[in-house]
C-alpha positions in Angstrom: 7.1 31.6 22.5 9.7 30.1 20.2 10.5 27.9 23.0 6.7 27.0 23.6 6.5 26.4 20.4 9.8 24.1 20.3 8.4 21.8 21.9 4.7 21.7 20.7 6.4 20.8 17.2 8.6 18.2 18.9 5.7 16.9 20.9 3.8 16.7 17.1 6.9 14.5 15.5 7.4 12.0 18.3 3.6 11.0 18.2 4.1 10.3 14.6 7.4 9.0 14.3 6.0 4.9 14.7 3.3 5.7 11.5 6.8 7.0 9.5 8.6 3.3 11.0 6.1 0.6 10.2 6.0 1.7 6.1 9.4 0.8 5.3 11.5 0.0 2.2 10.2 -2.8 -0.8 13.0 -3.8 -2.5 12.5 -6.4 -4.8 15.2 -7.5 -7.0 15.6 -9.0 -9.9 18.5 -11.0 -11.6 18.0 -11.9 -15.6 21.4 -14.3 -15.3 19.9 -16.5 -12.0 16.4 -15.6 -13.2 16.3 -14.8 -9.2 14.4 -12.1 -7.3 15.6 -10.9 -3.3 12.6 -9.6 -1.1 14.6 -7.5 1.0 12.2 -5.2 2.9 14.5 -1.8 5.4 17.4 -3.8 3.9 17.2 -7.6 5.6 16.4 -10.5 3.5 12.3 -11.6 4.2 12.7 -13.2 1.0 13.9 -15.3 -2.3 11.8 -17.2 -4.6 12.2 -18.1 -8.8 11.2 -16.1 -11.7 11.0 -15.6 -15.2 12.3 -13.4 -17.4 12.2 -12.2 -20.9 12.5 -15.2 -22.9 14.4 -15.0 -26.8 13.0 -12.3 -29.1 11.5 -10.4 -26.0 13.0 -7.9 -23.3 13.0 -7.1 -19.6 13.7 -3.5 -19.4 17.2 -3.3 -16.6 17.8 -0.9 -14.0 15.8 0.5 -11.0 11.7 1.8 -10.9 9.1 2.7 -8.4 6.1 0.6 -8.1 3.7 2.2 -10.2 0.3 0.8 -9.8 -0.9 -2.2 -8.2 -3.6 -4.6 -10.2 -4.9 -7.3 -8.5 -6.7 -9.5 -10.3 -5.1 -7.2 -13.7 -5.3 -9.6 -17.4 -3.3 -8.4 -20.2 -4.9 -6.8 -23.4 -1.9 -7.6 -25.7 -1.3 -11.1 -24.8 -5.4 -12.6 -25.3 -6.2 -11.5 -21.8 -3.8 -13.9 -20.1 -3.7 -12.9 -15.9 -1.5 -11.7 -14.3 -2.7 -11.9 -10.4 -0.8 -9.6 -7.9 0.2 -8.2 -11.2 2.9 -4.4 -9.7 3.6 -2.4 -12.3 6.2 -0.5 -12.4 7.4 0.9 -16.2 4.6 1.4 -18.7 2.5 -2.4 -19.7 6.1 -4.2 -17.6 4.6 -6.5 -14.6 6.3 -8.1 -11.7 3.1 -10.9 -11.7 1.7 -13.9 -10.6 2.5 -16.4 -13.7 0.0 -20.0 -13.9 3.2 -21.5 -15.9 4.6 -22.8 -12.9 7.4 -24.9 -14.2 8.9 -22.0 -16.4 9.8 -20.5 -13.4 14.2 -20.1 -13.2 14.2 -19.4 -16.7 13.7 -16.7 -18.8 10.1 -17.5 -20.5 8.4 -13.8 -20.2 6.9 -11.9 -22.8 9.5 -9.1 -20.9 7.2 -9.3 -17.4 8.6 -10.7 -14.4 6.1 -13.8 -13.8 6.2 -15.3 -10.0 4.1 -18.1 -8.4 1.1 -16.6 -7.2 2.1 -17.1 -3.6 4.8 -16.0 -3.9 3.6 -12.5 -6.5 -0.4 -12.3 -3.6 3.2 -12.1 -0.2 4.9 -8.9 -2.3 2.1 -7.6 -3.7 0.6 -7.3 -0.1 3.7 -5.8 0.7 4.2 -2.6 -1.8 0.4 -2.4 -0.9 1.0 -2.0 3.1 4.5 0.1 2.4 3.5 1.7 -0.6 4.5 2.7 -3.6 6.3 4.9 -3.5 8.2 2.8 -0.9 8.3 -0.5 -3.0 11.6 -0.4 -5.5 12.2 -3.2 -8.8 14.9 -3.5 -9.5 16.7 -5.5 -12.4 20.3 -6.9 -12.8 21.5 -8.6 -16.4 
């Protein structure tokens, strides 16, 4: 009886293995010093993009965070209803999101969020959505 149960368990586990393999981990690493983001999936670099983080007088938090929630067409209540397309919130009101201020990408310009070109923000948003928030990390270093 025990051997039969183990065989059934092994069979069931093998049936669900492809679903687990598809999930994978997405990691967005942001460097404050170089104002860049490197996006990896399952440890393999997929993208490198310019970002804008906190300008003087503001702070972008450093650390490693799991993605908390997504908002495709978010607007900031705090900053005059400013558009924040493809937002991935990782700590309170801090998010990675698209910006219309493309000319400032590559240097500090935000109130603390991590800004991206909207096309890149849409790519990262889609990755986070398809892989799951618990499988998406935002890592911010000096």
